N, C-alpha and C positions, 0 to 999 in steps of 0.2 A: 504494500500500500504506500509505503514511504517512497519507494522508487517511482511509483506511478505519479505521486504528487510532484516529484522533482521533474519528471518528464513533462507534465502539464505546465508547470511553471516556466520551464525553458521554452516550450512552444509558444506560450503567451508572450514572453519577452521578445522572442524572435519575430513574432507576428507584429508586435507594436513597433519594433525597429523598422520592419519592412514597410509598415503603413506610414511612419513618419518620413521615411526616405522618399516616399512618393509624393509628399506635399511640397510644392514649390513655394517658398516664402523668402522674403528678404527682410532682414532686420538691421537696424543701425542704432547707435546711441550718440547723442550729442551731449558732451560733458561741458557744462558752462564753466568759465573761469572768472569767478567773482573778482571785481576790481573797482576801485573808486575812480570815477572819471569826472573831470570838471565839465560843467555844463557848456562852457565856452568852446570846448573841443568837439561838441556834438552839434551845437547850433551856432550859426554865423551871427545871428541877431536875436536878441530877446527883448520883447516889448510887452509889458503888462497890459491886460485888458480889463477895464472896470465895467462890470455889468450894470446896465441901467434899465429900470422898469419896475413894475409893481409886483410881479410874480418871480422873485429871485429864487434861484435854486438853493437847496440846503446842502447837497453833496454832488459835486460834478464828478461823475464816474468816467465819462468818455467824451472827447471833443473831436468832431469831424469837420475839417474845413469844407466849405461849400459855397460856391457862387459869391466869393468875396466876403462871406460871413462864416457862421459856424452853426452846427448842430451840437447841442450839449445834452447829455443824458444825466438827469437828476435821479440818482439811485434811491434817495429817501422818498421823494414824492412820486416816483415811478412816472416821470414825465420827460418829454423831449422838448427842448427850447430851440427856436430858430432865432439867431441874432445877426445883426449886420457886422461889418468889420470893426466897428467902434464899440461893440458890446451892447448895443441897444436891442432889447428883446422885441422881436417882431411878432412872434406867435408861440404859443405853448400848446403842445399836444398832451392831453391828460385824459386817456380813454380807458381807465381801469374798470373792468367789468368782465362779463362772461359772454357777451353777445358778439355778433359780427362787427369787425373793426375795433374790438376791444381786447384788452390783454389783462393778465393777472400779474405777470412779472416780466419786466424787460431784462433779458439776460445779455443781449448784445445788440448793437445797431451797426449797419453798414450801408454805404451808398452803392447802388448798382451803376458802374461806369457807363453802361450802354445807354441808359435813359435818365440817370440822375434820380431815380426813385429811391426812397429810403426804406430799408428792410429792417424789421424788428423781430428778434427771436424771443418767443415766449415759451419757455419750457413747461410751465405749469399747465397751459392749455394746449400744448403740443402743436404749435403752428408758427408760421412766419407771416407777419402782416406787412403789406406793401402800401406805402403812402407816396403821394406825389411830392415834388420838391416844395410845394406850398403846404405840406402836411395834410392833404386831403386823402381820405381812405380810398384805396383802389380795390384790393382783393386780399384774400387769405390763401396761404399754402399749407395744407395739413402735413404734419410729421408723425411718423409711427411712434406710438407710445413707448415701445420697447427700445427705441433708438434715441428718443429725445433726452432721456435722463443722463446720457453719457456726453452730451454736447458741452463743450467749454467755450468755443467761439467759432466764428465763421468769417469767410471772406470771399470775394468774387475773383475767379481766375479771369473770366471775361463775362460778358453780359448773360450768358446762358449756362454757366457752370459755377457751382458753389463748392468751396473747399471747407469742410467741417473739421475742426480739431476736436477729437473725442478722447475720452479716457475710459478705462475698464480694467478688468482683471488681467488682461493680456498686455496692458501698458497703454501708452498714448498712440493714437492712430490719426491718420489724415485720410478722409474719405471724400472722393470727388463725386458730386451729384449733378446731374443735368437738371436744369430748371425749366419747367414748362408750366403754363397756366394751370393752377389747381393741383399741381403734382410735383413731387421730387423723385427722380429716378436715379438709382445708384448706377453710375457709369463705370467707376473703377475704384479699387482700393490701392492701386499701384500709382503712386505719385512720384514722378521722376524729378531729379535735381533738387530734392529737399535739402541736401547738405549745403547747397549754395545759398540757401535763404538765411542762414545764421539765426535760427529760431531760438536757440538758447534753452532747449527743453532738457528736462532731467529724466533719465531712465530710458529703458529700451522702447523702441517703437516698431510695431509690426505693420507692414504695408504690402 
């Protein structure tokens, strides 16, 4: 019986090894090198902007340059502000709710370079919301529930492809999705030339 158990165990190990050798995958690690860098070495010019308006943000989480002004994400109020180049608040998007065009939690915002539309990632309601440059609601793009919880951030490769930065038990991943109206279709888990992007991530990545 003991010999039989040893034979079964060896067979199992050999089978696992054969199975793993048949899986084609590429992994890489980016080990950041922490260092103190002077701001002047990164930016050629630094100019403070004083916000002006009645609905000032509590916490600015992200700033996106846009049309001579800025989009600012207020993480406390869960709102997006549109300002001009001098910091004057032109419009505030605050659409917290569960209905169409509404969100529960803004996780990330990005501008689609193809049409200048603003995309908002809402992980709690598992969707991306699309707004015009004037912050008028256009449409929603649903995201699968089993996928949305792993999302950390996203960006546009071009107007029709979205690159998601995700995390999970297998490490950090980058997934490329094709963007079409009302749908996100996985195009590839293989993203080339990531080493050239200097992403500064920690840990192994499977792509």
